[in-house]
N, C-alpha and C positions, 0 to 999 in steps of 0.2 A: 512534235512528240505526242501531244494529246490526240491529234487527229488519227495518227497511225495506230495508237492503242485502241481507240474507239472502233476503227475499221477492223482491227484484229479480233476484238471481242465479238463484233457482229458476225464475222466469218466463222469464229469458233462456235457460236450459237447455231448458225445455219448448218455447220457440219454435224453438230449434235442432233439437230432435228432430222437431217438426212439419214444418219445412222439409226435413229429410232424408227424411222419409216422402213428402212431396209430390214431391220431386225424383227419388228413387230407388225408390220403392215400399215395400212392407212387408217384403220380404226383403232386408235390408241386412246386410252383414258389415263391421264397422268394425275397422281395424287401427290401434291407437294405440301410440305410443312410451311407454315407462315412465320417461322422463327426468324427474327431479325436481330442481328448483333451489329453494333456500331464498329468503328475501327478499334480493334483490340490490339494491344501491344504484342508484337512478335507473332501475329497471325495474319494470314492473307485475307483481304476483304472478301466478303461473300457477294457474288454477283446474282442476287436473288431477283430483284425487281426487273432488271433488264432482260434476264433470261425468261422470266415468266411472261413478260409482254411479247417476246418473240415467239414463245411456244404456244401461246393462246391463239395465235393466228392459224395454226394448222392442226391443233390437237384439242380434245376436250379435256378440261383441267378442273380439278377440285382442290381447294385449299383446306388443309387439316389444321385446326386450331391446336397449337402445341403448348398452350399454357397449362401448366401443372400436369402434363402427361406422365412425367416420371414420378409423381407423388400420388396419383389416383389409380385405382384398379378398376378397369371396365367390367370385369366379370363379376365383381361384387357390388354393382350399382353404386359407383363413386365412393366406395369405402377407401379410407386413407391407408397409405402404406407406412410401415415402420421398419426401422433397422432392427436386425436381430442378431447379427454376428458381432462378437467381441474379438478384438485383435490387440496385439501388443502395439503400443504407440510407435509409429514409424519415426517420430521426431525424437532423436536421442536426447536433446536438451530438455524435453518435457517428461521423460519417462519416470523421473522420481515423483513428480507431481501427479501425473496421470498415467499409471502403468498400463491400464487396459482402456481402450476407447472403442466406440462403435465404428463398424465398417459401413460407410454410407453407400458403397457400391452395390450391396445386396439388400433388397427390400422384400418384405412379406406383408400380406394383407392383415389388418387388424381384425381379430374375430371378436364379436360382441356376444359373449355368453351371458344371456339373461335368464 
Protein backbone atom coordinates (compact mmCIF):
# COMPACT_ATOMS: atom_id res chain seq x y z
CA UNK A 1 0.00 0.00 0.00
CA UNK A 2 2.74 2.48 0.89
CA UNK A 3 4.74 1.78 -2.28
CA UNK A 4 1.73 2.34 -4.52
CA UNK A 5 0.81 5.61 -2.77
CA UNK A 6 4.43 6.80 -3.10
CA UNK A 7 4.44 5.96 -6.82
CA UNK A 8 1.07 7.69 -7.31
CA UNK A 9 2.37 10.84 -5.59
CA UNK A 10 5.43 10.91 -7.84
CA UNK A 11 3.27 10.45 -10.94
CA UNK A 12 0.94 13.25 -9.82
CA UNK A 13 3.93 15.57 -9.29
CA UNK A 14 5.31 14.73 -12.74
CA UNK A 15 1.90 15.40 -14.31
CA UNK A 16 1.80 18.77 -12.54
CA UNK A 17 5.26 19.67 -13.87
CA UNK A 18 4.27 18.60 -17.38
CA UNK A 19 1.09 20.69 -17.29
CA UNK A 20 3.04 23.71 -16.00
CA UNK A 21 5.50 23.38 -18.91
CA UNK A 22 2.67 23.01 -21.43
CA UNK A 23 0.83 26.03 -20.10
CA UNK A 24 3.69 28.44 -19.34
CA UNK A 25 6.62 27.18 -21.43
CA UNK A 26 10.06 26.07 -20.30
CA UNK A 27 11.10 29.31 -18.58
CA UNK A 28 8.98 29.24 -15.43
CA UNK A 29 9.68 30.89 -12.08
CA UNK A 30 7.69 29.42 -9.20
CA UNK A 31 7.13 31.36 -5.99
CA UNK A 32 5.99 29.04 -3.23
CA UNK A 33 5.18 29.77 0.38
CA UNK A 34 7.14 27.95 3.06
CA UNK A 35 4.11 27.44 5.29
CA UNK A 36 4.31 24.10 7.03
CA UNK A 37 1.49 22.55 8.98
CA UNK A 38 1.67 19.25 10.72
CA UNK A 39 -1.07 16.71 10.58
CA UNK A 40 -4.21 18.61 11.49
CA UNK A 41 -7.37 16.78 12.43
CA UNK A 42 -9.94 16.60 9.60
CA UNK A 43 -7.52 18.09 7.03
CA UNK A 44 -5.59 16.46 4.24
CA UNK A 45 -1.81 16.52 4.76
CA UNK A 46 0.11 19.07 2.71
CA UNK A 47 2.56 17.58 0.20
CA UNK A 48 4.91 20.53 0.33
CA UNK A 49 8.46 19.21 0.67
CA UNK A 50 8.21 16.31 -1.79
CA UNK A 51 6.57 18.48 -4.42
CA UNK A 52 9.20 21.22 -3.96
CA UNK A 53 12.04 18.72 -4.37
CA UNK A 54 10.48 17.43 -7.58
CA UNK A 55 9.72 20.90 -8.99
CA UNK A 56 13.18 22.32 -8.25
CA UNK A 57 14.67 19.87 -10.77
CA UNK A 58 13.00 21.53 -13.75
CA UNK A 59 12.00 25.02 -12.62
CA UNK A 60 13.49 28.06 -10.96
CA UNK A 61 11.91 28.32 -7.53
CA UNK A 62 11.75 30.97 -4.81
CA UNK A 63 10.44 30.41 -1.30
CA UNK A 64 8.35 33.16 0.26
CA UNK A 65 8.63 33.43 4.03
CA UNK A 66 5.02 33.40 5.17
CA UNK A 67 5.54 34.17 8.83
CA UNK A 68 3.33 37.07 9.90
CA UNK A 69 2.27 37.90 6.32
CA UNK A 70 -1.33 38.27 7.42
CA UNK A 71 -0.47 40.70 10.23
CA UNK A 72 2.07 43.02 8.51
CA UNK A 73 1.39 45.49 5.71
CA UNK A 74 4.16 45.65 3.06
CA UNK A 75 3.06 49.02 1.65
CA UNK A 76 3.48 50.75 5.03
CA UNK A 77 7.00 49.42 5.75
CA UNK A 78 6.05 46.65 8.17
CA UNK A 79 3.29 48.60 9.86
CA UNK A 80 1.11 46.26 11.89
CA UNK A 81 -2.49 45.61 10.93
CA UNK A 82 -5.47 45.91 13.23
CA UNK A 83 -9.08 44.79 13.19
CA UNK A 84 -11.61 47.52 12.57
CA UNK A 85 -14.98 45.92 11.91
CA UNK A 86 -17.30 45.14 14.81
CA UNK A 87 -19.96 42.44 14.37
CA UNK A 88 -22.55 40.67 16.47
CA UNK A 89 -21.02 37.68 18.24
CA UNK A 90 -21.74 34.59 16.10
CA UNK A 91 -21.65 32.36 19.19
CA UNK A 92 -25.17 32.46 20.57
CA UNK A 93 -24.14 31.28 24.05
CA UNK A 94 -21.68 34.22 24.41
CA UNK A 95 -23.96 37.02 23.16
CA UNK A 96 -25.07 38.12 26.62
CA UNK A 97 -21.50 38.46 27.80
CA UNK A 98 -19.99 39.84 24.55
CA UNK A 99 -22.71 41.20 22.22
CA UNK A 100 -20.23 42.91 19.82
CA UNK A 101 -16.86 41.40 18.85
CA UNK A 102 -14.06 42.17 16.37
CA UNK A 103 -14.20 40.58 12.91
CA UNK A 104 -10.68 39.18 12.48
CA UNK A 105 -11.17 38.56 8.76
CA UNK A 106 -10.85 42.26 7.90
CA UNK A 107 -7.68 44.15 8.76
CA UNK A 108 -6.47 47.71 8.15
CA UNK A 109 -3.08 49.35 8.64
CA UNK A 110 -2.52 51.23 11.88
CA UNK A 111 -1.92 54.91 11.20
CA UNK A 112 0.51 56.73 13.43
CA UNK A 113 -0.69 60.32 13.68
CA UNK A 114 2.18 62.14 15.37
